[in-house]
C-alpha positions as CSV (number, residue, x, y, z in Angstrom):
1,E,21.7,-37.1,6.6
2,K,24.7,-35.8,8.3
3,Q,26.8,-33.7,6.5
4,F,31.1,-33.1,7.8
5,V,31.6,-29.7,7.8
6,G,35.1,-30.4,9.2
7,K,36.4,-33.7,9.6
8,N,39.6,-34.8,11.7
9,F,41.1,-31.8,12.7
10,K,44.4,-32.8,15.2
11,I,46.3,-31.2,17.7
12,T,48.7,-32.8,19.4
13,Y,51.1,-31.8,22.4
14,Q,54.0,-32.8,24.4
15,G,54.1,-30.9,28.2
16,P,53.0,-30.2,31.2
17,F,49.2,-29.4,31.2
18,S,46.5,-29.8,33.6
19,I,43.7,-32.6,33.1
20,N,40.7,-31.1,35.6
21,E,41.7,-27.5,33.8
22,F,41.0,-29.5,30.1
23,Y,38.1,-30.9,31.5
24,D,36.8,-27.5,32.7
25,T,37.9,-25.5,29.7
26,I,35.2,-27.9,27.2
27,S,32.5,-28.1,30.1
28,K,32.6,-24.1,30.2
29,W,32.7,-23.7,26.1
30,A,29.9,-25.9,25.8
31,H,27.9,-23.8,28.1
32,D,28.8,-20.4,27.1
33,N,28.4,-21.4,23.5
34,H,24.4,-23.4,24.0
35,Y,26.0,-26.5,23.9
36,H,24.7,-30.0,25.2
37,L,27.8,-32.2,26.5
38,E,27.6,-36.0,26.2
39,I,30.1,-38.3,27.7
40,K,31.0,-40.9,25.1
41,D,33.4,-42.6,26.5
42,Q,36.0,-42.2,29.4
43,Y,38.9,-44.3,31.2
44,E,42.1,-43.9,33.0
45,H,44.7,-47.1,32.7
46,N,47.3,-47.2,35.0
47,L,50.9,-48.2,32.8
48,H,54.5,-48.3,34.1
49,E,55.3,-45.7,31.6
50,G,52.5,-43.8,33.1
51,K,48.7,-43.0,32.8
52,E,46.4,-43.5,29.5
53,M,43.5,-41.6,29.6
54,L,40.7,-41.1,27.2
55,Y,38.0,-38.3,27.0
56,S,35.3,-38.9,24.5
57,V,32.4,-36.2,23.9
58,E,30.1,-35.0,21.8
59,L,28.6,-31.2,22.1
60,Y,25.4,-30.5,20.3
61,R,23.1,-27.5,19.1
62,H,19.9,-27.8,17.9
63,I,20.1,-24.9,15.1
64,D,16.3,-24.7,14.2
65,V,13.7,-27.5,13.9
66,Q,15.7,-30.1,11.0
67,S,19.3,-29.2,11.8
68,I,21.9,-29.9,14.5
69,A,25.1,-29.2,15.0
70,M,27.5,-31.4,16.5
71,V,31.3,-31.4,17.6
72,R,33.1,-34.4,18.5
73,L,36.1,-34.2,20.7
74,H,38.0,-37.6,20.9
75,S,40.9,-36.5,23.2
76,R,43.6,-39.3,23.8
77,F,46.9,-38.9,27.0
78,K,49.7,-41.2,27.0
79,E,52.6,-41.3,29.1
80,V,50.7,-39.3,31.9
81,K,52.5,-38.8,35.2
82,D,51.0,-35.9,37.9
83,M,53.6,-33.5,39.0
84,S,53.7,-30.5,41.1
85,I,55.3,-26.9,40.4
86,T,55.6,-24.6,42.5
87,T,55.4,-20.6,41.8
88,G,55.9,-18.4,44.6
89,Q,54.6,-20.2,47.6
90,R,51.9,-22.1,46.3
91,K,52.4,-25.5,44.9
92,H,49.8,-26.7,41.8
93,R,49.3,-30.4,40.5
94,T,49.2,-30.9,37.0
95,Q,50.4,-33.7,34.5
96,N,53.1,-34.0,32.3
97,G,52.7,-36.6,28.9
98,K,51.5,-36.4,25.4
99,V,48.1,-35.1,24.5
100,Y,46.3,-36.0,21.1
101,I,43.2,-34.7,19.9
102,E,41.0,-34.9,17.2
103,V,38.2,-32.6,16.3
104,D,35.4,-33.4,14.0
105,G,32.6,-30.7,13.6
106,M,28.5,-31.7,11.4
107,V,25.5,-30.8,10.7
108,E,22.9,-33.4,10.8
109,R,19.7,-33.2,9.3
110,H,16.3,-34.4,10.2
111,K,13.1,-34.3,7.4
112,L,11.0,-35.4,9.3
113,H,9.4,-31.9,9.7
114,A,10.4,-31.0,5.7
115,W,8.1,-30.5,3.0
116,E,8.5,-33.3,0.2
117,N,8.1,-32.7,-3.3
């Protein structure tokens, strides 16, 4: 039995970002909060207007024997173009494009070990 705690939280952004930092931030958050990270879907297509990328993960953590907390993160990147930014004497490789992120949070209960009335 799955119960949605938060459903369809949407974040949109357009501008410069680092895709590698995005992946690292999700991985670090999962590790710091004791969640298991499972990559569900990931692809990258090169199109005329720029790259289109998808990164979909599911994070889960066992709360107790019967309950699992789950977070689904579905992120889509469109019209992504690589660029480099110079700060001082260092060059940073980043991307520029449109970012769409959807987050769902839910609790899944298993009645396998529950007492039945």
